[in-house]
Backbone as a ProteinNet text record, in pm:
[ID]
protein_1_A
[PRIMARY]
MFSKEIQMVAVTEYLFGVPQSVPRRKYQITGSATLYNWVESIKFLGLEGVKNPNQYRNFPNQ
[TERTIARY]
875.8	843.5	723.4	635.9	515.3	536.7	474.9	485.9	413.2	448.9	383.3	233.5	200.1	59.8	-21.2	34.3	-34.7	-49.9	54.9	47.7	-62.8	-67.3	-166.5	-308.2	-328	-461.7	-506.7	-419.2	-454.8	-486.7	-406	-429.9	-560.1	-582.2	-704.6	-828.4	-824.4	-937.3	-962	-856.2	-868.5	-924.9	-874.7	-921	-1065.3	-1112.7	-1252.2	-1344	-1292.8	-1377.1	-1376.4	-1296.2	-1286.6	-1210.1	-1260.2	-1187.6	-1044.3	-951.8	-810.3	-786.6	-864.7	-843.9	-867.5	-952.7	-985.9	-866.4	-807.1	-689.9	-570.8	-559.2	-448.8	-461.6	-580.3	-602.5	-592.7	-653.4	-658.2	-519.4	-429.3	-295	-187.7	-229	-139	-37	-87.2	-4.9	-6.5	104	104.6	133.7	213.1	245.9	127.3	94.6	-23.4	-9.1	112.1	133.6	168.4	184	229.7	134.7	7.4	-89.5	-97.9	-99	-101.3	19.8	138.1	258.5	248.9	192.3	173.8	80.8	-28.9	-125.8	-58.8	13.6	80.3	187.3	261.6	364.4	301.9	191.8	125.9	60	1.1	-57.8	49.2	163.7	270	350.9	380.4	470.4	402	274	205.4	254.5	253.9	295	441.2	521.1	660.7	669.8	567.8	565.2	557	511.3	500.6	636.9	723.9	854	936.6	937.1	1015.1	939	836.5	752.3	823.6	939.1	1010.8	1112.7	1122.4	1221.6	1191.7	1065	1025.5	938.9	991.1	916.2	841.4	895	831.3	773.4	644.4	576.5	550.9	568	540.4	391.7	360	218.3	158.5	43.1	-22.8	-143.9
150.7	206.8	299.4	297.1	378.9	507.2	613.6	741.8	734.9	826.1	834.8	859.1	940.9	974	850.7	769.5	647.2	553.7	540.6	453.8	499.6	629.1	681.7	665.9	693.4	681.9	535.4	445.3	302.9	251.9	289.8	246.9	307.2	434.7	500.9	432.7	403.5	334.5	200.7	125.8	-5.4	6.7	102.6	117.9	167.5	230.8	273.7	165.5	44.8	-68.4	-113.6	-50.3	-93.3	-226.2	-326.9	-453.9	-432.9	-509.8	-495.4	-504.5	-582.9	-600.6	-471.7	-383.2	-261.1	-165.6	-123.3	-35.2	-105.5	-236.2	-307.9	-299	-317.7	-309.9	-164.6	-72.8	68.4	130.5	94.6	153.8	58.1	-53.8	-153.9	-204	-239.9	-297	-447.6	-502	-643	-738.1	-697.1	-785.8	-805.5	-930	-957.3	-905.4	-894.5	-848.4	-699.9	-633.4	-494.7	-403.8	-406.7	-319.8	-353.5	-480.9	-522.7	-467.2	-472.9	-420	-269.2	-199.3	-54.4	-25.7	-100.1	-80.8	-103.5	-211.9	-243.3	-140.1	-94.6	7.6	136.3	175.7	299.7	284.4	168.5	145.5	151.7	92.1	82.4	211.1	274.9	390.3	522.9	519.8	642	684	812.2	860.8	831.8	809.1	770.6	637.7	554.6	426.4	440.5	555.3	579.1	610.6	673.2	713.2	594.1	490.4	372.3	249.6	206.5	97.7	-35.8	-53.1	-179.8	-181.2	-70.8	-62.3	-161.8	-175.7	-265.8	-375.7	-494.8	-606.2	-684.4	-690.4	-764.4	-667.7	-682.2	-592	-667.3	-599.8	-667.5	-695.2	-799.3	-830.3	-719.6	-674.3	-566.9	-618.5
-990.8	-861.3	-877	-781.9	-786.7	-708.2	-756	-686.7	-552.2	-465.6	-334.8	-352.3	-450.4	-473.5	-512.1	-601	-642.4	-523.6	-444.8	-327.6	-232.3	-204.6	-111.2	-165.2	-292.6	-351.2	-349.8	-388	-390.9	-250.7	-152.5	-14.4	37.6	9.5	54.8	-2.7	-131.3	-194.1	-125.9	-105.1	-42.1	99.4	177.9	315.9	323.9	217.4	213.5	157.9	142.9	108.4	-36	-119.2	-258.7	-261.1	-330.6	-338	-389.2	-336.5	-371.3	-520.9	-590.2	-734.4	-813	-762.9	-837.3	-845	-730.7	-744.4	-810.1	-790	-855.1	-1005.8	-1056.1	-1201.2	-1248.8	-1174.2	-1211.2	-1222.2	-1128.1	-1125	-1174.1	-1232.2	-1288.8	-1186.6	-1069.1	-962.8	-983.9	-1031.8	-1070.9	-956	-861.2	-750.4	-658.4	-627.4	-546	-403	-353.3	-216.5	-208.3	-320.5	-320.4	-244.2	-277.7	-211.1	-62.7	-31.5	109.3	184.3	124	188.6	209.6	112.2	128.7	245.1	252.3	360.8	495	507.9	634.5	668.8	569.8	593.7	644.9	583.9	624	760.2	787.5	919.5	1028.2	1001.3	1101	1112.3	999.1	998.7	966.7	937.6	896.1	758.4	733.4	601.4	572.3	674	651.6	576.9	590.5	520.7	370.1	324	179.9	121	197.4	145.2	100.7	180.2	146.5	196	123.3	171.4	185.3	123.8	134.8	248.2	319.4	426.5	538.4	571.6	679.1	620.3	616.7	560	666.8	787.3	895	996.1	1021.9	1113.4	1243.9	1356.2	1483.2	1496.4	1570.1	1593.7	1676.9	1636.1	1710.3	1780.1
[MASK]
++++++++++++++++++++++++++++++++++++++++++++++++++++++++++++++

């Protein structure tokens, strides 16, 4: 499990235009969908999405 800090830093880097492969390699995120799920959780739930990013797997269409 990744700390909240790692999740936030990785998502922030990605949202600022860093290619997904860079934070994945930098923070040893092996799952190809992990960073994407964090991004979607934070977009949908705000900072609450960091507390338990696996709580919501299906996001409503926006």
